[in-house]
C-alpha positions in Angstrom: 0.0 0.0 0.0 2.9 2.4 0.7 4.1 2.1 -2.9 0.6 3.0 -4.2 0.4 6.0 -1.8 3.9 7.2 -2.9 2.9 6.7 -6.5 -0.2 8.8 -5.9 1.9 11.6 -4.3 4.2 11.6 -7.3 1.2 11.8 -9.6 -0.1 14.7 -7.7 3.2 16.5 -8.0 3.1 15.9 -11.7 -0.4 17.4 -11.9 0.6 20.4 -9.8 3.6 21.0 -12.0 1.3 20.8 -15.1 -1.1 23.4 -13.6 1.8 25.7 -12.7 3.3 25.4 -16.2 0.0 26.4 -17.7 -0.9 29.3 -15.3 2.2 30.6 -13.5 4.7 33.1 -15.0 3.7 32.3 -18.6 5.8 34.2 -21.1 6.7 34.0 -24.8 10.3 32.9 -24.4 10.4 30.0 -26.7 11.2 29.7 -30.4 8.5 31.1 -32.7 7.1 33.1 -29.8 5.9 30.0 -28.0 4.6 30.7 -24.5 6.3 28.8 -21.7 5.1 28.5 -18.1 7.4 29.1 -15.1 9.3 31.1 -17.7 11.8 32.8 -15.4 13.0 29.5 -13.9 13.0 27.7 -17.3 14.8 30.5 -19.1 17.5 30.9 -16.4 18.3 27.1 -16.4 18.2 27.0 -20.2 20.6 29.9 -20.6 22.9 28.5 -18.0 23.1 25.1 -19.6 23.0 25.9 -23.3 22.6 23.2 -26.0 24.9 20.1 -26.2 23.8 17.8 -29.0 26.3 15.1 -27.9 24.2 14.5 -24.8 21.1 14.4 -27.0 22.7 11.7 -29.1 23.7 9.7 -26.1 20.2 9.8 -24.7 18.9 8.7 -28.1 21.0 5.6 -27.7 19.7 4.9 -24.3 16.2 5.3 -25.7 16.9 2.7 -28.4 18.3 0.3 -25.7 15.2 0.8 -23.6 13.0 -0.1 -26.5 15.1 -3.2 -27.0 14.7 -4.2 -23.3 10.9 -3.8 -23.6 11.1 -5.9 -26.7 12.9 -8.7 -24.8 10.2 -8.9 -22.2 7.5 -8.7 -24.9 9.3 -11.7 -26.6 9.3 -13.6 -23.4 5.6 -13.1 -23.1 5.0 -14.1 -26.7 7.0 -17.3 -26.3 5.1 -18.1 -23.1 1.8 -17.5 -24.9 2.7 -19.8 -27.7 3.9 -22.6 -25.4 1.2 -22.3 -22.8 -1.6 -21.6 -25.3 -3.3 -19.2 -23.0 -2.8 -15.5 -22.2 -3.9 -16.3 -18.6 -0.8 -18.6 -18.3 1.7 -15.9 -19.3 3.7 -14.7 -16.2 1.6 -12.1 -14.5 4.7 -9.9 -14.1 5.1 -9.8 -17.9 1.4 -8.9 -18.4 1.8 -6.1 -15.8 4.9 -4.8 -17.7 2.8 -4.9 -20.9 0.2 -2.8 -19.1 2.9 -0.3 -18.0 4.2 0.0 -21.6 0.7 0.6 -22.9 0.2 3.4 -20.4 3.5 5.0 -21.3 2.6 4.8 -25.0 -0.9 6.3 -24.3 0.7 9.2 -22.4 3.1 9.9 -25.2 0.2 10.1 -27.7 -1.9 12.2 -25.3 0.8 14.8 -24.8 1.6 14.9 -28.5 -2.0 15.9 -29.1 -2.5 18.0 -25.9 0.5 20.3 -26.0 1.5 21.8 -22.7 5.0 23.2 -23.6 7.2 23.4 -26.7 10.9 22.7 -26.9 13.4 25.5 -26.2 15.0 24.8 -29.6 13.9 23.9 -33.1 15.5 20.5 -33.8 17.6 20.0 -36.9 15.5 18.9 -39.8 12.3 20.2 -38.3 10.4 23.2 -39.7 8.7 24.1 -36.4 9.2 23.7 -32.7 7.9 20.4 -31.2 5.9 19.5 -28.1 8.1 19.0 -25.1 6.1 18.4 -21.9 6.6 16.0 -20.3 9.9 14.7 -21.6 8.7 11.5 -23.3 12.3 10.2 -23.5 12.7 10.6 -19.7 9.4 8.8 -19.2 10.3 5.9 -21.6 13.7 5.2 -20.1 12.6 5.6 -16.4 9.5 3.4 -16.8 11.1 0.6 -19.0 14.4 0.4 -17.1 12.8 0.9 -13.7 10.4 -1.9 -14.3 13.1 -4.1 -15.8 15.2 -3.8 -12.6 12.2 -5.2 -10.7 11.5 -8.0 -13.2 15.0 -9.2 -13.5 15.1 -11.2 -10.2 12.4 -13.5 -11.6 14.5 -14.4 -14.7 18.1 -14.1 -13.6 19.4 -16.7 -11.1 22.9 -15.5 -10.7 23.2 -12.9 -8.0 26.3 -11.2 -9.5 24.7 -10.9 -12.9 21.5 -9.7 -11.4 23.2 -6.9 -9.5 25.2 -5.9 -12.6 22.1 -5.7 -14.8 20.2 -3.7 -12.1 23.1 -1.3 -11.9 23.0 -0.9 -15.6 19.3 -0.1 -15.4 20.0 2.6 -12.8 22.9 4.0 -14.8 20.8 4.3 -17.9 18.1 6.1 -16.0 20.6 8.6 -14.5 22.4 9.2 -17.8 19.1 9.8 -19.6 17.6 12.2 -17.0 20.8 14.2 -16.6 21.8 14.0 -20.2 18.4 15.1 -21.4 18.5 18.2 -19.3 22.2 19.0 -20.1 21.4 18.5 -23.8 19.3 21.6 -23.7 16.5 20.3 -25.9 14.0 20.4 -23.0 13.0 22.9 -20.4 13.7 22.0 -16.8 10.0 21.6 -16.1 9.8 19.1 -19.0 12.4 16.9 -17.3 10.8 17.2 -13.9 7.4 16.3 -15.3 8.8 13.3 -17.0 10.5 12.2 -13.7 7.3 12.7 -11.6 5.0 10.8 -14.0 7.6 8.1 -14.4 8.1 7.7 -10.6 4.3 7.5 -10.2 4.0 4.7 -12.8 7.1 2.8 -11.5 5.9 2.9 -7.9 2.4 1.8 -8.9 4.0 -1.0 -10.9 6.1 -2.0 -7.9 3.0 -2.0 -5.8 1.3 -4.4 -8.3 4.3 -6.7 -8.2 4.2 -6.7 -4.4 0.5 -7.7 -4.5 1.4 -10.5 -6.9 4.1 -11.8 -4.6 1.8 -11.7 -1.6 -0.8 -13.8 -3.5 1.2 -16.2 -5.7 -0.6 -18.0 -8.4 -0.5 -21.8 -8.9 2.4 -23.1 -11.0 1.9 -22.9 -14.7 2.2 -25.9 -16.9 
C-alpha cells in the first residue's frame, strides 16, 4: 500500500507542475514566440546550460536500448503465450509490464495531441518547434528500465549478474535524466514532469508486483 500512496503523491506532484506550467509566469520565451510556463525558472536554467547535442545523441542511444529491453520482455511473453496456449498462463509480471508499456505509449500520444509546452530549440531537420512536456524520453527510459530492474530477479538466477544488470538499469536512468537536461532540448519543467510521472508509474508497478508476490498463483504448466 505504501508504494501506491507514494505513486499517488508523485502523480499529484506531476499534476501540480502541469497546472503551474499552464498558469504561472507564462511568457513568450520559446522559439516562434511559444509561451512557456514558469518562464523565469526555465529561461534561467536553459541559458545556464546551453545546447549540447552530444548528450542528446547519447540519450537517443539509451532510448533505443530501452525499447530493446521492452522488446525482450515482450518476446518472453509471446513465447510463453505460444507454449502455454493461454494469455492467462503468461507470467503475470510480464502482463503487468505490458500494461505499463501501454500506459507510457498512451501518455506519449496524449501529450503529442494536448500540447503543454514546446521545446526551447527547433530541432535540426524540423520546420517548427515540437511539443516538449513532459519529456517522453525521460518517461520511456525511467519506466522501462525501472520496471526491468524489478522484473530481472524472476528471470536471472545469478546474484552477481542480477546486481550488474540492475546497476546498468539505474545507470541508464541517471544518464538519460541528466543527459536530457544537459542537452538543452527540454525545459527544466519538462524533465521534472517526466520524472514525476515516471516515478508515479514505476511505484504503482512496484505495488502491483508486491501484491502478486503476496498472492502467488498456482504453478503454470
